[in-house]
C-alpha positions as CSV (number, residue, x, y, z in Angstrom):
1,M,-19.5,-44.1,-28.5
2,K,-22.0,-40.6,-28.8
3,R,-22.0,-39.8,-26.0
4,L,-18.4,-39.8,-25.4
5,A,-17.8,-37.8,-28.5
6,A,-20.9,-35.9,-27.5
7,I,-18.6,-35.1,-24.1
8,F,-15.7,-34.2,-25.9
9,L,-17.0,-31.8,-27.9
10,G,-18.6,-30.1,-25.2
11,L,-15.8,-29.7,-23.8
12,F,-13.6,-28.6,-26.1
13,L,-15.6,-26.1,-26.7
14,M,-15.4,-24.7,-23.4
15,I,-11.7,-25.3,-22.5
16,S,-10.5,-23.6,-26.2
17,P,-8.8,-20.4,-26.2
18,S,-11.5,-18.0,-27.9
19,V,-11.1,-15.4,-30.9
20,A,-12.8,-12.2,-28.8
21,L,-10.8,-13.4,-26.3
22,A,-6.5,-12.3,-28.2
23,N,-5.4,-8.6,-28.3
24,S,-6.2,-5.7,-30.6
25,V,-4.9,-1.9,-30.7
26,V,-7.5,-0.2,-29.4
27,G,-5.8,3.7,-29.5
28,T,-3.2,5.3,-30.9
29,D,-1.1,8.6,-30.1
30,P,-1.3,10.9,-32.6
31,G,-4.9,9.0,-33.5
32,S,-4.3,6.9,-37.4
33,G,-5.3,9.5,-40.1
34,T,-5.1,13.0,-37.9
35,T,-4.0,15.8,-38.7
36,I,-1.1,17.4,-35.7
37,T,0.7,21.1,-35.7
38,V,2.6,20.4,-32.7
39,S,5.3,17.9,-32.9
40,P,4.9,15.0,-30.4
41,N,7.1,13.5,-27.7
42,T,6.3,10.4,-28.1
43,V,4.1,8.0,-30.6
44,S,2.0,5.4,-28.5
45,V,-0.8,2.9,-29.9
46,T,-3.2,1.0,-26.6
47,T,-4.2,-2.4,-27.1
48,S,-6.2,-4.6,-25.3
49,A,-3.6,-6.9,-23.3
50,T,-0.8,-5.6,-21.3
51,L,1.9,-6.3,-23.4
52,I,5.7,-7.9,-22.4
53,D,8.7,-6.0,-22.2
54,Q,10.9,-7.6,-24.8
55,A,10.3,-7.6,-28.5
56,N,8.5,-5.0,-29.1
57,T,9.1,-2.6,-32.4
58,L,7.3,0.8,-32.9
59,T,9.2,2.7,-35.5
60,V,7.7,6.2,-37.3
61,S,9.2,7.4,-40.1
62,D,8.9,9.8,-42.6
63,S,7.5,10.6,-46.0
64,M,10.8,9.6,-47.2
65,G,11.0,6.4,-44.7
66,N,13.9,8.3,-42.7
67,R,13.2,7.5,-39.3
68,V,11.8,10.0,-37.1
69,D,12.2,8.4,-34.0
70,D,14.4,8.0,-30.9
71,G,14.5,3.7,-30.4
72,S,13.1,3.8,-27.1
73,I,10.3,1.9,-26.2
74,T,8.8,1.9,-23.1
75,I,6.0,-0.2,-22.5
76,N,3.2,0.5,-20.0
77,D,0.5,-2.3,-19.3
78,V,-1.1,-2.5,-22.5
79,T,1.3,1.0,-24.2
80,A,4.0,0.8,-26.2
81,I,5.4,4.3,-26.0
82,V,8.6,6.1,-28.1
83,G,10.4,8.2,-28.2
84,M,9.8,11.1,-31.1
85,K,13.5,13.5,-32.8
86,N,11.3,17.1,-33.0
87,L,9.7,17.0,-36.2
88,T,10.4,20.2,-38.6
89,N,8.7,19.1,-42.1
90,T,5.9,18.8,-42.9
91,G,4.4,15.4,-44.8
92,V,2.7,12.6,-43.9
93,Y,4.2,10.4,-41.2
94,T,3.7,6.1,-40.6
95,V,3.8,4.4,-37.8
96,N,4.8,1.0,-37.9
97,Y,4.0,-1.6,-35.0
98,T,4.4,-5.5,-34.0
99,L,4.1,-6.1,-30.2
100,F,3.3,-8.5,-28.6
101,A,1.3,-9.3,-25.0
102,Q,2.1,-12.9,-23.7
103,N,0.5,-16.1,-24.3
104,D,-1.0,-14.2,-27.5
105,D,-0.1,-13.9,-31.3
106,P,1.9,-10.7,-32.2
107,I,0.0,-7.9,-33.3
108,S,1.6,-6.1,-35.9
109,G,0.0,-2.4,-38.1
110,T,0.6,0.7,-39.5
111,Y,-0.9,3.8,-40.2
112,T,0.2,7.0,-40.4
113,F,-0.5,11.1,-39.6
114,T,0.4,14.2,-40.7
115,F,2.6,16.7,-39.6
116,N,2.2,20.1,-41.0
117,A,4.2,22.4,-39.9
118,P,4.5,25.9,-37.5
119,V,6.8,28.7,-38.9
120,A,8.4,28.9,-36.3
121,V,9.0,24.9,-34.6
122,I,7.8,25.1,-31.6
123,S,8.2,21.3,-29.3
124,P,5.8,21.2,-26.4
125,T,6.3,21.5,-23.2
126,A,6.4,18.0,-21.1
127,T,2.7,17.0,-19.1
128,P,2.1,14.6,-16.4
129,S,0.3,11.2,-18.8
130,S,-2.9,10.1,-17.6
131,T,-1.9,6.3,-16.0
132,S,-3.2,2.8,-17.4
133,S,-6.3,2.8,-16.0
134,D,-7.9,6.2,-16.9
135,V,-7.4,4.3,-20.8
136,V,-10.9,2.6,-21.3
137,P,-10.7,0.4,-24.5
138,T,-13.4,-0.2,-26.7
139,A,-14.5,-2.1,-28.7
140,N,-15.7,-2.3,-32.7
141,S,-19.3,-3.6,-33.4
142,S,-17.4,-6.5,-34.9
143,T,-15.6,-7.8,-31.5
144,D,-18.7,-7.2,-30.7
145,T,-20.5,-9.8,-32.7
146,L,-18.2,-12.0,-32.5
147,V,-18.7,-12.4,-28.9
148,Y,-22.0,-12.4,-29.3
149,G,-21.9,-15.2,-31.8
150,L,-19.7,-17.1,-29.7
151,L,-21.9,-16.7,-27.0
152,V,-26.0,-17.6,-29.0
153,A,-23.5,-21.1,-30.3
154,A,-22.2,-21.6,-26.4
155,V,-25.2,-21.6,-24.9
156,A,-26.9,-24.0,-28.3
157,V,-23.8,-26.3,-27.4
158,F,-25.1,-26.5,-24.6
159,L,-28.7,-26.7,-24.3
160,L,-27.7,-29.8,-27.1
161,L,-25.9,-31.8,-24.5
162,V,-28.1,-30.9,-21.9
163,W,-31.1,-32.6,-24.1
164,Y,-28.8,-35.6,-25.8
165,A,-28.3,-36.3,-21.8
166,I,-32.1,-36.5,-21.3
167,R,-33.1,-38.5,-24.0
168,L,-30.2,-40.9,-22.5
169,A,-31.2,-41.6,-19.1
170,Q,-35.0,-42.0,-20.3
171,S,-33.7,-44.7,-22.5
172,S,-32.2,-46.1,-20.3
173,K,-35.0,-46.2,-17.4
174,K,-37.4,-47.1,-20.4
175,K,-34.8,-50.4,-21.3
176,R,-34.8,-51.1,-17.1
177,K,-38.7,-51.6,-17.4
178,R,-38.2,-53.8,-20.2
179,K,-35.9,-56.6,-17.8
């Protein structure tokens, strides 16, 4: 019975999904908490997993709660992008998002950026955007710690199972010798 329980425990630990594989936000543009002086054409949120094309929401609103995005959401692999209306008022703008990756829980969140309107409003000219292959996801230290902790736990369980298997093999040999 103990042997069967050990086998099931080992299999469960090997095939259960890891929290370290969960989708997370790895970047925003404009960056969270930044101050910009040029009205952005788009606002984007980049995640660590490929996003699905449906059900994602990404909105931008001013300090009065009025939407300033144009409602056109585009998904480009790991990045959700929403088009923007021309910003003319200085203030704090709030980005709200709910993003879905295939076979993963949705990510919901909010961040803000500040726009300082220039004396004369200038819309930026279109520049080629980088491809998704140029985006390098960066993990934060808590994610690294979690991954290392799970790795140490998996190695410990593996070593415990090997020790238990050797002990069972040795005890069965002793029983055979007694007969």
